[in-house]
N, C-alpha and C positions, 0 to 999 in steps of 0.2 A: 435119595432118601429125603422125605419131607417130615417136618415135625408134626404135621396134622395126622400122619399115620401113627405116630407115637401115641397121640391122644386116643385115637380110635381103636388101638389094639391090633393093628394089621401086621405088626412086626414082632411076633413072639420070639423070633430067633435073635433079636437085638442083644448084643453082648455089652458087658461093662466096658470092655476095651474101646468099643466104638463110641459109646456115650462119652467117655473121657475126652475124646478128641474133637467133639463138635462144638465146644463152647469157647468163648473168649478168643476169637480168631486173631491172627496177626494181620489179616487183610486190611486194606485201606478202609477205614471206618466210614468213608463218604462215598464208596462205590455202591452202585445199585445192587450188586450181588450181596454185599455185606448187609445193606438195609433189609434185603429180602430174607435174610437168614438170622434175624434177631429173635425168632420165636422161642429159642431156648430160654431166654429171659422170662418169657411168659410161663413156660413150663415150671421154672423155679418159683416164680411168684405165686403160682396156683397152689403151692405147698404152704403158703403163709396161713397163719390163723386168721379168724374173721376180724379180730380187732385191727390187725395190721392192714388187712384188705380194705376195711372201712376207711382208714386214713388215706389209702391210695385212691379210693373213689373220690374222697374229698379234694384231692389234688387234681382230679380230672381224668384219672385212668378209667377207661371203659370197663364196666363190670364183666362183660362177656370175654374179655381178653384173659382174665385170670380167675374165672369162676370155677373152672373144672378142677376137681380134686381126685378124679377117678383115673389115676395114672398106673401104668403097668409096673413101674419101678420106682424105687426111692432114689431118684436121680441125684439129689444133693449129696448122698452118701458115697457116690462114685467119684467125687472130685479128687483129682490127684495133682493137677497142674494149675497153679494159681498165680496170677500176675496182677498186682493191684492196679497198675496203669491200664491194663487191658480190660479189667472189670469196669473201671470208671469210664473208659472210652466207650465200651459196649453199652453201658447203662445210659450214658449221655446221648448216644446216637438213638437208642430206643425211645427215650423220653422225648427227644426232639421230634421223632417221627409220630408217636401216638398221642402226645399231649401238646407239645410246642416248645419254643425256645425259651431260654432264660428261666429255667426251672431248677435252680441250684439246690433248693431245699429238698425237692422231690428226688433229685439225683442222689444226694447224700443219704436220704432216708432209705432208698432202695439199696444203695451200696451197703449200708449198715445191716439192713435186713438180710441181704444175701450172705454176708459174713456170719451173722448169727445163725442162719439156717444151716450153713456148712458145719458149724460147731455143734448145733443141736442134733444134727443127723449123723454125727460122728464121721464126718468126712476124713478119710485117712490120708492126709497130705504127706506125700514125700517130695512134693515140688519144691521144698525149701532148698534142695540141692541145686535147683536151677536159679536160685536167687543169689548165688554166691557173690556176684559182682553188682547186684542190684541193692545197694546199701539203703536207699530210701525205702524200698519195699520191706526190707528186713526190720528197719526201725518201726515201720507201721505195724508189722506183725507183733512186735513186742507189746504193743498197747492193746491187742485184741483180747487175749486171755493168758492164763499161766502156761497152758500147754504150748501155745504158739510162741510164747516168750522163751520157753525152754528149748524149743527147736531153733529159734532165730539167734539166740545169744552165741552158741558155739560157732556159727558161721561168721558172725561179726568179729569174733576174736580169733579166727583162723590166721588172719594176716593183719594185725592192728597197726603195724608200722607204716605210716603214710608214705605215699609217693609224691605228694604235692610239694610245692615250693617251700623249702625249709624256712624261708624268711617271711612268708605270708602271715598275716594276722590270723587267718583261719587255722593255719598249721600250729602256730604258737598257742592258740586258744584250746586246741584239742590234744594237748600232750598229757592229759590226765591219766591216760591208760598206763603210762610209766609209773605214776604214783600208785595206781591200783596194783600193779605187779609188785612194786617195792613194799607195799603193805603186807605182803605174804612172807617177807624176810623174817628170820629169827631176830631176837632182841640184840644179840651181839653185833650182827651186821648193821642193824639200825643205829646202834650206838656209834659205830664208825662213821655212818653217814651224817649223824648229828655233829660229830667232831669236825667234819668237812664243811659244815655250815648249812646243811639241809634242814629246813624247818620241820620240827617234830610233828606239827599238825598235818603236814602233807602226806605222811606215810604211817601215821599211828594206827589207823583203823584196820582191824582184822576181821570185822563182821561182814564178810562179803557173801552175797547170795550164791555165787558160782565160783568154782575153782578155775578161774580164767586161764592160768598158765597151762592147764592140761588141754586147752583147746587149740594150742598153737599148731599150725600145719605148714606154714610158709615162713622160712627163716632165711633172711638176707642179711649177711654180716654188715654190708655197707649201710643199709637202712636202719639197722639197730644202732650202729655207732652214730649215724647222723642224727637220729632221734634223741639219743642220750645227750649228745653234745648240745643240741638245741635246748633241751630241757635244763641241763646244767647251766648253760649260759643265761637262761631266763631266771632260774630260781636261786642260783648261787653267784655266778659271775663267770667271766672269761678265764682262759688259761688254767683250767682245772683238770689237767690230763690224768692225774692219779685218781681223781674222783670218777671220771668217765670210765676208766679201766675197771675200778671197783664195781661200779654199777653194771657194766657190761658182763663182767665175770659172774656177778650175782644173778643177773637175768638168765644166763646160760644154766647156772645151777638150779634156778627155780624151774625152768622148763624140764630139766632132767629129773629133779626130785618129784615133780608132779606128773611124771609119766607122759609128757608130751610126745606125740608121734608124728614126725614130719612127713609131708607129702612132697614138699619142694625145698631144696637146700641150695642157696646161692652163696658161693664164696667170692666176694668182691673186695679184693685187697690190692694195695700198692705199698710202696716204701713208706708212705705217710702213715700206714696202719701197722707198721712192723711192731710197734710197741704193744699192740693188742693181739698179735697172732699167737702168742704162746697160749692164750686161752682156748685156742682151737683144740688143744690137747684134751680139754674137758669133753668135747664132743667125741674125739677119737677114743677116749677111754670109756665112753658110755654108748655103745652101739645101739641100744634100744631106742634112742632118740631118732636115729637115722636109718634103721634097718628097712623101713617101709617106704623110703622116698621114691617118688615116681619121676620127678624132674630134678636134674642136677645141672648147675651152672658154675663154670669156672670163669671168672673174670679177673685175671691177674695181670698187673701192669708193673713192669720194672721190679720184679720181685724174685727172690731166690727160688729157682725151680725145684730145689731139693724139697721144699715144703709141699709143693704140688705132688711130688713123687710119694711123699709120706701119705698124703690124702688118697692118692691112687692105690697105694698098697692097702689102705684101710678099706676102700671100696671093694677091692678084689676079694678081701677076706670076709666082709660083713654085709655087703649090699648086692642083691641080685634081682631087685624088683624095679630097677630104673627103666622107665619107658623112653625118656627123652634126655639127651645130654647136650649141653651147650659148651663149646670151647671158645675161649677168647683170651689169649695171652700172647705177648710178643715172643718171637722165637729167635731173636738176635743172639742171645747167649747160647741157646741150644746149638745154633748153627756153628758158632765158633768153637764149641766145646764138644769134641768127638766122644769122650767118655760119657758125657752127659746124654748124648744122643742114644748111646747104648743103654743107659739106665731107663730111658723113656720107652724102651721096648716093652715095658710093663703095660703100656697103653693098650697094645693089642691084646694082651692077656686079660686086662680088665674088661674090654669089650666082649671077648669070648666068654667071660664069666657071667655077663649080664644076659641071662637067658631070655628075658622078655623085652630087651631093647628094641624099640621100633624106629627111632629117628635120632639123627645127630644134626646139630646146627653149628656152623662155624661162622663166628662174627668177628670182623675187624682184627684178625691176626695180622700183625705187621709184616710178616713174611711167612710164606708157606714153603717149608723145606721139603724136598722130595723124600727124604728119609722119614720125616714125620708123616707125610701123606701116605706113604707105603704102609705105615703101621695101621692106618685106617682101612686101606684097601685090602689088606691081608686078613682082616677079621673074618672068621668063619661064619659067625652068626649073621643071618640076613637082617639088614636094617636099611633105612633110607636116609640119604642126605637131603633134608628138607630145605635148609637155608644155607646160603653162602654170601656173606657180606665181606668185602675186602677194602682195604685202604693201603696207602704206601705204594711203592713201586714194586710190583710183583713180577716174578718170572713166570711165564706161562706154562712151563713144563709141568710143575706140580698141579696147577689148575686143570690142565688138560687131562692129567691122570684121574683127577676127581670127576671131571665131566664125562669121561669115557665110561665110567662105571655108574654114575648116578644121574646123568642128564635126564633120564626118563621120570625121575621122582622129584627133581628140584623145583620148588615152588616160590621160594622167597630169595630174590636175587638183588644184590645191591653193591654199589661202589662208593667208596669214600672220596675219591678224586677222579676227575674225568680224563686223566691221562691215558686210561685204557681205550678211550674213544677217539684218539687222534687218527687223522687220515693217513693213508699209506701203510697201514699195518698189514702184514701178510695174512692170507686167509686162515691159516691154522691158528693165528692169534687174534682173529677178528671178532670182537665182542658183538658187533651188529649181526654178523653171520650166525653167531651162537644163539642170539635172541630169536632170530628168524627161524632157525632150525628147531628151537624148543618152545615154540609159541603155545603149544597145548599144555605145557607144564608150568610156565611162568605166570603166576597170579599176582605177585607183589614185586614191584621194581622201584628201586631207589637209586638216584644218581645225584651225588652231592659233590660240591667242591668247597674248599675252605679259602676264605679271603686272606688267610695267613700263610698259605703255601706260595712258593715262589714260581708261579706259573702264569701264563697269559690267560686270565679268566675268560676274557671276551672271545679270544680265538678258539679256545677249547669249547666254550659254550656254543659258539656258532657252529662248530663241527658237529656237536651232539644234536642240535636242533635241526640241522640240515640232513642228518642221516638216520635219526632214531625213528621218526614217525612212520616210515614205510615198512619197518620190520616189527612193529608192535603187534601183538595178537589181537584178535577181534574183541576180546573182553579182558579187562584187568580188574582185579579187586582193588588194587591200590597202586598209585603212581605218584612218586614224590620227585620233583625236579628242582634242585637248588642250584640255579645257574645265574649267569648275567645275560639278560634278554635284550637283544636288538629286535625291534618290531618286524623287520624284514625276515629275520631268521625264525621268529616265533610264528609268523604267518606260514612259512614253509612247513614247519612242524605240524601246525594245526591242519593244514590242507592234506598233508600226507597221512595223518592219523584219523581222518574223518570216519573211517570204518571201525574205529575202536571205541567201545563203550567202557568208561572208567567209573567204577563205583565211588572211589574216593580219590580225588585229585588235589594235590598240594603243589602250589607254585610259589617257590621262594625266589624272589628276584633281588639279586645284588645290584643295586642301582649305581652305575658309573655316570650315566647321562640322564638327567632329569627330563630331558625332552623326549625320551623314549616312553611312550604311553601304551601299556600293553592291554589295558582293560577293554579298549574298543575291539581288539581282535578276539579276546576271550568271549565277549558277548556275541560277536559275529559267528564264530565257528563252534562255540561250545554251548552258550546259553540258548541261542535261538534254535539250535538243533537238539537240545536236551541230551547232550552226550555224557553227562556225569550225573551222579546222584548227590554227592557231597563235594563241596568245593571250599578250598581255603587259599587265599592269596596274601602273601606277606611281602611288602616292598621294604628293603633295608638299604639305606644310603651308606655306601662304603666309606664315605668321608666323615659324615656327621654322626653315623650310627643311628640316625632317626629311623623308626619303624612305623609303617602304616599298614594296618590290617583291613582287608575288605570287610570283615565282620562288623567293624564299627561304623561303616558307611551305610546307615539304615535305608536310605532311598535305594541304594544299589542292591542291598540285601533283599528288599521287597521286590525289586524287579526280577531278580533271579528266582525268587519264590514263585512268581507268576508262571515261570517255565519249569516248575517242579524240581528246582535245584536248591538244596539247603546249604547255605553258607555257614561255615564253622570257623572258629579260631584255628589257626595253624597248629597251635600247641595241642588243642583238643582232638583234632583230626589225625595228627601225627601219631604213629605207633612205633614203639621201640621194637627192634628185632627180637629182643628178649621176651617181650610180652607175646609176640607171635609164637615163640616156642612153647610158651605156657598156656596157649589157647585163650589169651586175654584180649586178642586183637579184634574180636568181632563186637566192637562197641556199638556200631550203628548197623541195624539190619534193614 
């Protein structure tokens, strides 16, 4: 299909659905194919009024490119999917091609004209749904007009509690969302806050444009408590546990009273949070807040499992829309307590009650008990085990039970310690053999070891590097190797894995010997052969704790860029298994 045919009227069968999909491509903006297919911008610009066209002519745009106004369709009204970055990239490429370089004012003028055109032609955008994680674009949309503002604000407030470093300046500076929530409190609660030392001016306003608490969709107990603690430490002072608890309880009440409707609920608790757990009863007593949740996460560490059973009973009775469930809690107490194992039989009942359950993710359970695993295997409802991350010293019997049933759907596979990769392990417990036999299913692989564990890091790392490369699949979305690298072992790994393309590769090097220089081999086997798309390398001295990121070595970064490899910070490229389960892991396409 060519856009010239659209002008000439040769395609009367052209549908809105097709038109929606031909603009603002994701393709490489510098490819010949992309430059050849920029005519859609000219189609849009031909709809401009004569005054705007005159300004374009003055900038040097050829009159013939945008003169036609005899179009078959009102194309701007069809717009559904809008990405600010892609618009700017497309406009920039088109301007560079038809006018010339360094035309920033013209690019900005066309960009604004296109947005105004979509608005004037009543483009019915539902693409805001695709902006959920594109915060900068959502902020841009707020400034366009009232309609776009009303569409963008709810998405910005679905998950306002930040994931960033709680001690960074940026984080501390952006804690005002808590004050906005607190301004919705009644005067009695505000009075209590004043008595604790909260400044009246911070939460006095109640003239808000939006009912922000009603937009909440993602609720994470840990993030709420961390945000509240940071805010209280900043505006009142340290050691204010009662104030933190009051605000935490008040926020839960606000979400309930304003009819918040959660999509994702994450229970992230440990004994350090036991003081706050009683407030979870507010949620259990108000099922409307959670009845529609799609993603459920249990991250419980060293905590009374009875409370988890209480939550499971609640889910059994009130929630049947859960699509994805994450399990992460130590089972030491369960293993020792036979009556407690029997009480956990409700787990199978809960799973059977979840009629639309699609996937389960098991992360870093300290031990997988066979009885517990059997609860999962006995579930009658069809679902897939998408992720399995393990640490601690595990028995392979329960793992084998899981793998026998779910190996064909397992995508996200990781290990907290490399003890599983020791040499001399029988075939039925051999991780290398498992990876090789499931190469078509494993897309995400993480192998980590802790410098605080009492193992021989260099020996285990050497074993991994000598045996892993030859069993990797031909393509991986993500590989993270946190090991101690000897250059001889690294070269073996890189040679053996030369047939594997890795979209995102993270190398975390625990440096015991500073004479071991790994970058030379990375360049030789990865950079020059363009075997990855995104790369992060972090060297950490185990003695001094000094860290060196490849990202900050600009000359090196530019050299990798010449080979089409983008160097990122390890923190930015790293993804949490939890975000994988919530479909937040596709940060770089």
